[in-house]
N, CA, C and O atoms as a MOPAC input file, in Angstrom:
PM7 MOZYME 1SCF
protein

 N      3.32900 1    71.01500 1   -73.00400 1
 C      3.48400 1    72.32100 1   -72.38000 1
 C      2.41200 1    72.46900 1   -71.29800 1
 O      1.23300 1    72.22000 1   -71.54600 1
 N      2.82300 1    72.86700 1   -70.12300 1
 C      1.90100 1    73.03400 1   -69.00500 1
 C      0.98000 1    74.22200 1   -69.24400 1
 O      1.30800 1    75.14100 1   -69.99400 1
 N     -0.17400 1    74.18500 1   -68.59200 1
 C     -1.13400 1    75.28800 1   -68.71700 1
 C     -0.50100 1    76.59700 1   -68.26200 1
 O     -0.71800 1    77.64600 1   -68.87000 1
 N      0.28400 1    76.52700 1   -67.18600 1
 C      0.93100 1    77.74000 1   -66.67100 1
 C      1.84400 1    78.36500 1   -67.71200 1
 O      1.90200 1    79.58800 1   -67.83500 1
 N      2.57000 1    77.51900 1   -68.47500 1
 C      3.47600 1    78.03200 1   -69.50000 1
 C      2.71400 1    78.77600 1   -70.59300 1
 O      3.21000 1    79.76600 1   -71.13200 1
 N      1.50400 1    78.30000 1   -70.92600 1
 C      0.71100 1    78.95300 1   -71.96400 1
 C      0.26500 1    80.34500 1   -71.53100 1
 O      0.08700 1    81.23300 1   -72.36500 1
 N      0.08600 1    80.53300 1   -70.23200 1
 C     -0.38500 1    81.81700 1   -69.72400 1
 C      0.74300 1    82.83200 1   -69.56900 1
 O      0.48400 1    84.02400 1   -69.40100 1
 N      1.97300 1    82.37800 1   -69.62300 1
 C      3.09800 1    83.29900 1   -69.47800 1
 C      3.21700 1    84.16900 1   -70.72400 1
 O      2.91500 1    83.74200 1   -71.83900 1
 N      3.66000 1    85.38200 1   -70.50300 1
 C      3.81600 1    86.33800 1   -71.59900 1
 C      5.28700 1    86.42200 1   -71.97600 1
 O      6.17800 1    86.18100 1   -71.16100 1
 N      5.51100 1    86.77000 1   -73.22700 1
 C      6.87700 1    86.96700 1   -73.72600 1
 C      7.08100 1    88.46000 1   -73.97100 1
 O      6.23800 1    89.13900 1   -74.55700 1
 N      8.21800 1    88.94000 1   -73.50600 1
 C      8.54800 1    90.35700 1   -73.67700 1
 C      9.92100 1    90.45800 1   -74.33500 1
 O     10.86700 1    89.78200 1   -73.93100 1
 N     10.01300 1    91.29400 1   -75.33400 1
 C     11.30400 1    91.56100 1   -75.97500 1
 C     11.78800 1    92.89300 1   -75.41800 1
 O     11.14300 1    93.92700 1   -75.59400 1
 N     12.93900 1    92.85200 1   -74.74100 1
 C     13.48600 1    94.06800 1   -74.13700 1
 C     14.92600 1    94.25900 1   -74.59500 1
 O     15.54600 1    93.35900 1   -75.16100 1
 N     15.43100 1    95.44200 1   -74.33700 1
 C     16.81800 1    95.75800 1   -74.67700 1
 C     17.52000 1    96.19400 1   -73.40500 1
 O     17.09800 1    97.14500 1   -72.74800 1
 N     18.59700 1    95.49400 1   -73.06100 1
 C     19.41600 1    95.82700 1   -71.89800 1
 C     20.79300 1    96.23600 1   -72.40700 1
 O     21.53700 1    95.42500 1   -72.95900 1
 N     21.11000 1    97.49400 1   -72.21200 1
 C     22.39300 1    98.05600 1   -72.65800 1
 C     22.71800 1    97.65700 1   -74.09700 1
 O     23.82900 1    97.23200 1   -74.41200 1
 N     21.72000 1    97.80700 1   -74.95100 1
 C     21.91600 1    97.56800 1   -76.37100 1
 C     21.72500 1    96.13500 1   -76.82200 1
 O     21.70000 1    95.87900 1   -78.02600 1
 N     21.59200 1    95.20400 1   -75.92100 1
 C     21.41300 1    93.80100 1   -76.29800 1
 C     19.95300 1    93.39300 1   -76.11200 1
 O     19.36800 1    93.57100 1   -75.04400 1
 N     19.38500 1    92.84100 1   -77.18200 1
 C     17.99600 1    92.39100 1   -77.10400 1
 C     17.91900 1    91.04800 1   -76.41000 1
 O     18.79400 1    90.19300 1   -76.55300 1
 N     16.83900 1    90.88800 1   -75.64900 1
 C     16.59300 1    89.59600 1   -75.00800 1
 C     15.10000 1    89.41600 1   -74.84400 1
 O     14.32900 1    90.37400 1   -74.89600 1
 N     14.70500 1    88.16600 1   -74.64600 1
 C     13.30200 1    87.84100 1   -74.43900 1
 C     13.12800 1    87.41900 1   -72.99100 1
 O     13.88600 1    86.60100 1   -72.47000 1
 N     12.12200 1    87.98800 1   -72.35300 1
 C     11.77300 1    87.65100 1   -70.97500 1
 C     10.41600 1    86.95700 1   -71.02300 1
 O      9.49400 1    87.42700 1   -71.69000 1
 N     10.29800 1    85.83700 1   -70.31500 1
 C      9.04200 1    85.10000 1   -70.25500 1
 C      8.59600 1    85.05700 1   -68.80600 1
 O      9.37600 1    84.70200 1   -67.92300 1
 N      7.33700 1    85.41800 1   -68.55700 1
 C      6.85200 1    85.36800 1   -67.18800 1
 C      5.43900 1    85.89400 1   -67.05600 1
 O      4.84900 1    86.39700 1   -68.01200 1
 N      4.92000 1    85.76700 1   -65.87200 1
 C      3.57300 1    86.26300 1   -65.56000 1
 C      3.67200 1    87.67800 1   -64.99900 1
 O      3.23600 1    87.94800 1   -63.88000 1
 N      4.24100 1    88.55900 1   -65.78000 1
 C      4.46300 1    89.93800 1   -65.35700 1
 C      3.72400 1    90.87200 1   -66.29400 1
 O      3.37100 1    90.50100 1   -67.41300 1
 N      3.49500 1    92.08000 1   -65.82600 1
 C      2.88200 1    93.06600 1   -66.71700 1
 C      3.97500 1    93.69500 1   -67.58200 1
 O      5.14200 1    93.75500 1   -67.19500 1
 N      3.57200 1    94.15200 1   -68.74100 1
 C      4.52500 1    94.80400 1   -69.63600 1
 C      5.10800 1    96.04800 1   -68.97800 1
 O      6.29500 1    96.34000 1   -69.12400 1
 N      4.27400 1    96.77000 1   -68.26000 1
 C      4.72400 1    97.98000 1   -67.56100 1
 C      5.82500 1    97.64400 1   -66.55300 1
 O      6.82300 1    98.35700 1   -66.45200 1
 N      5.63400 1    96.55800 1   -65.81300 1
 C      6.62000 1    96.15600 1   -64.80400 1
 C      7.93300 1    95.73200 1   -65.45800 1
 O      9.00900 1    96.10800 1   -64.99100 1
 N      7.85000 1    94.95300 1   -66.53200 1
 C      9.05900 1    94.51200 1   -67.24200 1
 C      9.80100 1    95.72400 1   -67.79200 1
 O     11.02700 1    95.79200 1   -67.70700 1
 N      9.07100 1    96.67700 1   -68.35300 1
 C      9.71000 1    97.90300 1   -68.86000 1
 C     10.36000 1    98.69200 1   -67.73600 1
 O     11.44700 1    99.24500 1   -67.90300 1
 N      9.69000 1    98.74100 1   -66.59100 1
 C     10.24900 1    99.43100 1   -65.42500 1
 C     11.57500 1    98.77800 1   -65.00900 1
 O     12.55700 1    99.47000 1   -64.74200 1
 N     11.59200 1    97.45000 1   -64.95800 1
 C     12.82100 1    96.73500 1   -64.58500 1
 C     13.93800 1    96.99200 1   -65.58700 1
 O     15.06500 1    97.30600 1   -65.20300 1
 N     13.62300 1    96.85700 1   -66.86800 1
 C     14.67600 1    97.04300 1   -67.87200 1
 C     15.17200 1    98.48600 1   -67.89400 1
 O     16.36200 1    98.72300 1   -68.10200 1
 N     14.28300 1    99.44700 1   -67.68300 1
 C     14.71700 1   100.84800 1   -67.61200 1
 C     15.65000 1   101.06900 1   -66.42700 1
 O     16.65200 1   101.77400 1   -66.54200 1
 N     15.32100 1   100.46900 1   -65.30200 1
 C     16.16300 1   100.60700 1   -64.10800 1
 C     17.56300 1   100.04100 1   -64.37500 1
 O     18.57000 1   100.66400 1   -64.03900 1
 N     17.60700 1    98.86800 1   -64.97700 1
 C     18.89300 1    98.24400 1   -65.31200 1
 C     19.66900 1    99.14200 1   -66.26700 1
 O     20.86600 1    99.36000 1   -66.08400 1
 N     18.99000 1    99.66300 1   -67.28500 1
 C     19.65900 1   100.52100 1   -68.26700 1
 C     20.18000 1   101.81100 1   -67.65100 1
 O     21.27000 1   102.26300 1   -68.00200 1
 N     19.42400 1   102.41100 1   -66.74300 1
 C     19.88000 1   103.64700 1   -66.08800 1
 C     21.17100 1   103.38100 1   -65.32200 1
 O     22.13400 1   104.13900 1   -65.43600 1
 N     21.19000 1   102.31500 1   -64.55100 1
 C     22.39600 1   101.98200 1   -63.78000 1
 C     23.54900 1   101.66800 1   -64.72400 1
 O     24.67100 1   102.12900 1   -64.51600 1
 N     23.27100 1   100.88100 1   -65.76400 1
 C     24.31400 1   100.52600 1   -66.73000 1
 C     24.88100 1   101.74000 1   -67.43900 1
 O     26.09200 1   101.83300 1   -67.63900 1
 N     24.02000 1   102.66900 1   -67.82000 1
 C     24.48100 1   103.88200 1   -68.50200 1
 C     25.32000 1   104.75600 1   -67.57800 1
 O     26.29100 1   105.37200 1   -68.01700 1
 N     24.95000 1   104.81300 1   -66.30300 1
 C     25.76500 1   105.56700 1   -65.33400 1
 C     27.16100 1   104.95800 1   -65.22900 1
 O     28.15900 1   105.67800 1   -65.19200 1
 N     27.22400 1   103.64600 1   -65.18200 1
 C     28.52000 1   102.96000 1   -65.09500 1
 C     29.31000 1   103.18500 1   -66.37900 1
 O     30.51500 1   103.43000 1   -66.32800 1
 N     28.64300 1   103.10400 1   -67.53500 1
 C     29.32000 1   103.33900 1   -68.82300 1
 C     29.92900 1   104.73600 1   -68.88800 1
 O     31.04300 1   104.91300 1   -69.38100 1
 N     29.18100 1   105.73500 1   -68.38400 1
 C     29.70600 1   107.10600 1   -68.39100 1
 C     30.89500 1   107.24200 1   -67.44400 1
 O     31.86700 1   107.93300 1   -67.75000 1
 N     30.81200 1   106.58400 1   -66.30500 1
 C     31.88700 1   106.69900 1   -65.32000 1
 C     33.12300 1   105.90500 1   -65.73700 1
 O     34.24900 1   106.31100 1   -65.45200 1
 N     32.91500 1   104.77600 1   -66.41200 1
 C     34.02000 1   103.89000 1   -66.81100 1
 C     33.84500 1   103.48100 1   -68.27100 1
 O     33.46900 1   102.34200 1   -68.55000 1
 N     34.11100 1   104.38600 1   -69.19800 1
 C     33.82800 1   104.11400 1   -70.61500 1
 C     34.66400 1   102.99600 1   -71.23800 1
 O     34.30700 1   102.49100 1   -72.30200 1
 N     35.74500 1   102.60600 1   -70.61400 1
 C     36.61800 1   101.58000 1   -71.20900 1
 C     36.29300 1   100.16000 1   -70.75900 1
 O     36.91600 1    99.20600 1   -71.22400 1
 N     35.33900 1   100.01700 1   -69.87400 1
 C     35.00400 1    98.67900 1   -69.38100 1
 C     34.29100 1    97.85900 1   -70.44800 1
 O     33.54700 1    98.38900 1   -71.27300 1
 N     34.53800 1    96.55400 1   -70.41100 1
 C     33.84700 1    95.65000 1   -71.32900 1
 C     32.37500 1    95.54400 1   -70.93400 1
 O     31.98300 1    95.86600 1   -69.81200 1
 N     31.58300 1    95.08500 1   -71.88900 1
 C     30.14700 1    94.91600 1   -71.63300 1
 C     29.92400 1    93.97000 1   -70.44600 1
 O     29.05900 1    94.21700 1   -69.60600 1
 N     30.69800 1    92.90200 1   -70.38300 1
 C     30.54700 1    91.92900 1   -69.29300 1
 C     30.85800 1    92.55900 1   -67.93600 1
 O     30.14200 1    92.32300 1   -66.96300 1
 N     31.91600 1    93.35500 1   -67.86800 1
 C     32.25700 1    94.02800 1   -66.59700 1
 C     31.15500 1    95.01100 1   -66.20000 1
 O     30.80100 1    95.11500 1   -65.02600 1
 N     30.62300 1    95.72100 1   -67.17400 1
 C     29.53500 1    96.66000 1   -66.88400 1
 C     28.33700 1    95.90300 1   -66.32500 1
 O     27.74800 1    96.31800 1   -65.32700 1
 N     27.97800 1    94.79500 1   -66.96500 1
 C     26.84100 1    94.00100 1   -66.48600 1
 C     27.10700 1    93.46200 1   -65.07700 1
 O     26.19800 1    93.42700 1   -64.24800 1
 N     28.33800 1    93.04500 1   -64.80500 1
 C     28.68100 1    92.57300 1   -63.45500 1
 C     28.49700 1    93.69300 1   -62.42800 1
 O     27.99000 1    93.46100 1   -61.33100 1
 N     28.91200 1    94.90500 1   -62.79200 1
 C     28.74500 1    96.04000 1   -61.88300 1
 C     27.27100 1    96.41500 1   -61.71500 1
 O     26.85200 1    96.82700 1   -60.63300 1
 N     26.49300 1    96.27100 1   -62.78000 1
 C     25.04800 1    96.50300 1   -62.67800 1
 C     24.45400 1    95.51900 1   -61.67800 1
 O     23.67000 1    95.90000 1   -60.80800 1
 N     24.83200 1    94.25800 1   -61.80700 1
 C     24.33600 1    93.22900 1   -60.87900 1
 C     24.74000 1    93.57300 1   -59.44800 1
 O     23.92800 1    93.45700 1   -58.53100 1
 N     25.98000 1    93.99400 1   -59.25200 1
 C     26.43700 1    94.35700 1   -57.90300 1
 C     25.64900 1    95.55400 1   -57.36200 1
 O     25.25300 1    95.56100 1   -56.19600 1
 N     25.42400 1    96.55300 1   -58.19700 1
 C     24.67400 1    97.73900 1   -57.76300 1
 C     23.23400 1    97.39200 1   -57.39200 1
 O     22.72600 1    97.84800 1   -56.36800 1
 N     22.58800 1    96.59400 1   -58.21500 1
 C     21.19900 1    96.22600 1   -57.93400 1
 C     21.12600 1    95.33200 1   -56.69900 1
 O     20.20200 1    95.45800 1   -55.89600 1
 N     22.08700 1    94.44000 1   -56.54600 1
 C     22.12200 1    93.59000 1   -55.35300 1
 C     22.34400 1    94.43600 1   -54.10900 1
 O     21.73800 1    94.18400 1   -53.06700 1
 N     23.20600 1    95.43500 1   -54.21100 1
 C     23.43600 1    96.35900 1   -53.10000 1
 C     22.14200 1    97.08500 1   -52.73700 1
 O     21.78800 1    97.17800 1   -51.56100 1
 N     21.43900 1    97.59700 1   -53.74300 1
 C     20.14200 1    98.25600 1   -53.50400 1
 C     19.18100 1    97.30400 1   -52.79600 1
 O     18.51200 1    97.67200 1   -51.83000 1
 N     19.13100 1    96.07800 1   -53.29900 1
 C     18.21200 1    95.08200 1   -52.74200 1
 C     18.49400 1    94.83500 1   -51.26300 1
 O     17.58000 1    94.87600 1   -50.43900 1
 N     19.75500 1    94.58000 1   -50.92600 1
 C     20.08200 1    94.26900 1   -49.53500 1
 C     19.90500 1    95.47600 1   -48.61200 1
 O     19.52600 1    95.31600 1   -47.45200 1
 N     20.17100 1    96.65600 1   -49.10600 1
 C     19.92100 1    97.85500 1   -48.29300 1
 C     18.42700 1    98.00700 1   -48.01400 1
 O     18.02300 1    98.28600 1   -46.88500 1
 N     17.61400 1    97.82000 1   -49.05100 1
 C     16.16200 1    97.92000 1   -48.86800 1
 C     15.62600 1    96.78500 1   -47.99600 1
 O     14.70900 1    96.98200 1   -47.19900 1
 N     16.20600 1    95.60500 1   -48.15600 1
 C     15.79000 1    94.46700 1   -47.32500 1
 C     16.10800 1    94.74900 1   -45.85900 1
 O     15.32100 1    94.42100 1   -44.97000 1
 N     17.25700 1    95.35400 1   -45.61600 1
 C     17.64700 1    95.71600 1   -44.25800 1
 C     16.68100 1    96.75300 1   -43.67700 1
 O     16.25600 1    96.63600 1   -42.52800 1
 N     16.33900 1    97.76000 1   -44.47300 1
 C     15.37100 1    98.77400 1   -44.03400 1
 C     14.03400 1    98.09900 1   -43.72700 1
 O     13.40700 1    98.38100 1   -42.70600 1
 N     13.61000 1    97.21700 1   -44.60900 1
 C     12.34300 1    96.49700 1   -44.41800 1
 C     12.36700 1    95.68600 1   -43.12400 1
 O     11.43100 1    95.75300 1   -42.32800 1
 N     13.43600 1    94.92200 1   -42.91600 1
 C     13.54100 1    94.10400 1   -41.69900 1
 C     13.54400 1    94.96800 1   -40.44200 1
 O     12.93400 1    94.60500 1   -39.43600 1
 N     14.22600 1    96.10400 1   -40.49700 1
 C     14.22400 1    97.02400 1   -39.35300 1
 C     12.82700 1    97.58100 1   -39.09900 1
 O     12.41900 1    97.73500 1   -37.94800 1
 N     12.09800 1    97.88100 1   -40.16400 1
 C     10.72400 1    98.38100 1   -40.00900 1
 C      9.82200 1    97.29900 1   -39.41600 1
 O      8.94200 1    97.60000 1   -38.60900 1
 N     10.03300 1    96.05300 1   -39.80800 1
 C      9.24900 1    94.94300 1   -39.24800 1
 C      9.53000 1    94.81700 1   -37.75300 1
 O      8.60700 1    94.64900 1   -36.95600 1
 N     10.81400 1    94.90000 1   -37.37400 1
 C     11.16700 1    94.84300 1   -35.94800 1
 C     10.52300 1    96.00600 1   -35.19800 1
 O      9.96000 1    95.83000 1   -34.11800 1
 N     10.61600 1    97.18300 1   -35.78100 1
 C     10.02800 1    98.38200 1   -35.17400 1
 C      8.51600 1    98.21400 1   -35.01800 1
 O      7.94900 1    98.57400 1   -33.98700 1
 N      7.87300 1    97.66900 1   -36.04100 1
 C      6.43200 1    97.43600 1   -35.98800 1
 C      6.07800 1    96.46200 1   -34.86200 1
 O      5.11700 1    96.68400 1   -34.12700 1
 N      6.85400 1    95.38700 1   -34.73000 1
 C      6.59500 1    94.41100 1   -33.66500 1
 C      6.76000 1    95.04700 1   -32.28800 1
 O      5.97400 1    94.78600 1   -31.37700 1
 N      7.78800 1    95.88200 1   -32.14400 1
 C      7.99500 1    96.57800 1   -30.86900 1
 C      6.83100 1    97.53100 1   -30.57600 1
 O      6.36700 1    97.62500 1   -29.44000 1
 N      6.37200 1    98.22800 1   -31.60300 1
 C      5.24100 1    99.13900 1   -31.43000 1
 C      3.95900 1    98.37500 1   -31.09300 1
 O      3.14300 1    98.84000 1   -30.29700 1
 N      3.79100 1    97.20700 1   -31.70000 1
 C      2.61800 1    96.38500 1   -31.38200 1
 C      2.65400 1    95.93000 1   -29.92600 1
 O      1.63100 1    95.92600 1   -29.24200 1
 N      3.85500 1    95.54200 1   -29.45400 1
 C      3.99200 1    95.14600 1   -28.04300 1
 C      3.68500 1    96.33100 1   -27.12700 1
 O      2.95200 1    96.20700 1   -26.14600 1
 N      4.25900 1    97.47200 1   -27.47000 1
 C      4.03000 1    98.68200 1   -26.67800 1
 C      2.54700 1    99.05100 1   -26.68100 1
 O      1.99400 1    99.44300 1   -25.65300 1
 N      1.91800 1    98.92300 1   -27.83000 1
 C      0.49100 1    99.20300 1   -27.94400 1
 C     -0.31500 1    98.26400 1   -27.04200 1
 O     -1.25000 1    98.69400 1   -26.36700 1
 N      0.05000 1    96.99600 1   -27.03800 1
 C     -0.65100 1    96.03100 1   -26.18700 1
 C     -0.47800 1    96.38500 1   -24.70700 1
 O     -1.43300 1    96.32200 1   -23.93300 1
 N      0.73800 1    96.75700 1   -24.32300 1
 C      0.98100 1    97.15500 1   -22.93400 1
 C      0.16400 1    98.39600 1   -22.56500 1
 O     -0.38100 1    98.48700 1   -21.46500 1
 N      0.08800 1    99.33400 1   -23.48600 1
 C     -0.70600 1   100.54300 1   -23.23800 1
 C     -2.19600 1   100.21500 1   -23.11900 1
 O     -2.89900 1   100.80000 1   -22.29500 1
 N     -2.66900 1    99.29500 1   -23.93100 1
 C     -4.07100 1    98.87300 1   -23.82900 1
 C     -4.34300 1    98.24100 1   -22.46900 1
 O     -5.36500 1    98.50100 1   -21.83400 1
 N     -3.39900 1    97.40100 1   -22.03800 1
 C     -3.55800 1    96.75700 1   -20.73200 1
 C     -3.54600 1    97.79500 1   -19.61300 1
 O     -4.35200 1    97.73400 1   -18.68500 1
 N     -2.62600 1    98.74200 1   -19.71400 1
 C     -2.54200 1    99.80900 1   -18.71600 1
 C     -3.82700 1   100.63500 1   -18.72400 1
 O     -4.33700 1   101.00200 1   -17.66600 1
 N     -4.34100 1   100.92500 1   -19.89700 1
 C     -5.59200 1   101.66000 1   -20.02500 1
 C     -6.72600 1   100.91600 1   -19.31800 1
 O     -7.50900 1   101.51700 1   -18.58300 1
 N     -6.80400 1    99.61400 1   -19.54600 1
 C     -7.85700 1    98.81100 1   -18.90400 1
 C     -7.71500 1    98.84300 1   -17.38600 1
 O     -8.70800 1    98.94100 1   -16.66400 1
 N     -6.47900 1    98.76100 1   -16.90700 1
 C     -6.23600 1    98.84200 1   -15.45600 1
 C     -6.72300 1   100.18000 1   -14.90100 1
 O     -7.43200 1   100.22600 1   -13.89600 1
 N     -6.34100 1   101.24800 1   -15.55800 1
 C     -6.72200 1   102.59300 1   -15.10200 1
 C     -8.23700 1   102.76600 1   -15.18200 1
 O     -8.85300 1   103.34600 1   -14.28800 1
 N     -8.82400 1   102.26400 1   -16.25000 1
 C    -10.27600 1   102.35900 1   -16.40400 1
 C    -10.98900 1   101.60000 1   -15.28100 1
 O    -11.98000 1   102.08100 1   -14.73100 1
 N    -10.48000 1   100.41800 1   -14.95000 1
 C    -11.07400 1    99.63800 1   -13.85700 1
 C    -10.92400 1   100.36000 1   -12.52000 1
 O    -11.85500 1   100.41000 1   -11.71500 1
 N     -9.74100 1   100.91300 1   -12.30300 1
 C     -9.52000 1   101.68000 1   -11.06700 1
 C    -10.47100 1   102.87000 1   -11.00500 1
 O    -11.04800 1   103.16000 1    -9.95600 1
 N    -10.62700 1   103.54200 1   -12.10900 1
 C    -11.52700 1   104.69200 1   -12.18200 1
 C    -12.96300 1   104.26600 1   -11.85400 1
 O    -13.65100 1   104.91300 1   -11.06500 1
 N    -13.39200 1   103.18000 1   -12.46600 1
 C    -14.75600 1   102.69100 1   -12.21400 1
 C    -14.95100 1   102.28600 1   -10.75100 1
 O    -16.00400 1   102.52600 1   -10.16000 1
 N    -13.91800 1   101.67000 1   -10.18600 1
 C    -13.99500 1   101.29800 1    -8.76500 1
 C    -14.10500 1   102.54700 1    -7.88500 1
 O    -14.90400 1   102.59700 1    -6.95000 1
 N    -13.29400 1   103.54400 1    -8.20200 1
 C    -13.34900 1   104.79500 1    -7.43900 1
 C    -14.69700 1   105.48900 1    -7.61900 1
 O    -15.24900 1   106.05400 1    -6.67500 1
 N    -15.20200 1   105.44000 1    -8.81200 1
 C    -16.50500 1   106.03200 1    -9.09100 1
 C    -17.60300 1   105.33300 1    -8.28100 1
 O    -18.49500 1   105.98300 1    -7.73600 1
 N    -17.52600 1   104.02500 1    -8.21100 1
 C    -18.48800 1   103.25600 1    -7.41200 1
 C    -18.39100 1   103.62600 1    -5.93500 1
 O    -19.40300 1   103.77100 1    -5.24900 1
 N    -17.16100 1   103.77400 1    -5.46100 1
 C    -16.96700 1   104.15800 1    -4.06100 1
 C    -17.55800 1   105.53500 1    -3.78300 1
 O    -18.18600 1   105.75700 1    -2.74800 1
 N    -17.35000 1   106.44200 1    -4.70900 1
 C    -17.91400 1   107.78300 1    -4.55400 1
 C    -19.44100 1   107.74400 1    -4.55800 1
 O    -20.09100 1   108.45600 1    -3.79300 1
 N    -19.99100 1   106.92400 1    -5.40800 1
 C    -21.44600 1   106.81100 1    -5.48800 1
 C    -22.01800 1   106.18400 1    -4.21600 1
 O    -23.11900 1   106.53200 1    -3.79000 1
 N    -21.27000 1   105.26400 1    -3.61600 1
 C    -21.70500 1   104.63700 1    -2.36300 1
 C    -21.74200 1   105.65600 1    -1.23800 1
 O    -22.61900 1   105.61100 1    -0.37500 1
 N    -20.78200 1   106.58000 1    -1.25300 1
 C    -20.70500 1   107.59600 1    -0.20900 1
 C    -21.83400 1   108.61100 1    -0.32200 1
 O    -22.18100 1   109.26800 1     0.66000 1
 N    -22.39400 1   108.73700 1    -1.48200 1
 C    -23.46800 1   109.73200 1    -1.67100 1
 C    -24.69800 1   109.30200 1    -1.03100 1
 O    -25.70300 1   110.01000 1    -1.08600 1

């Protein structure tokens, strides 16, 4: 057994009534958060479609969570693009500021020469 395997924790969780063991380098709080999220979605589907089999419910849970993931990933990617555009704009503004500052200093020098 590898050293990494010894450091992994085992968690016993319940997903829609079925017990399972999760092994990983995660906190118990995080694992509970994940399983609660899955259960909330699963329970919503169960209420909306009470006649569905457990397997169909789990498939819909997977689809719902995957949908959430891709929507959030899209938002994240758009924010990254927006950030890059803002960084470019910021750089252009800094350059413009330096130009204006240099022009100002040159004009100030000219005024001082005239005095």
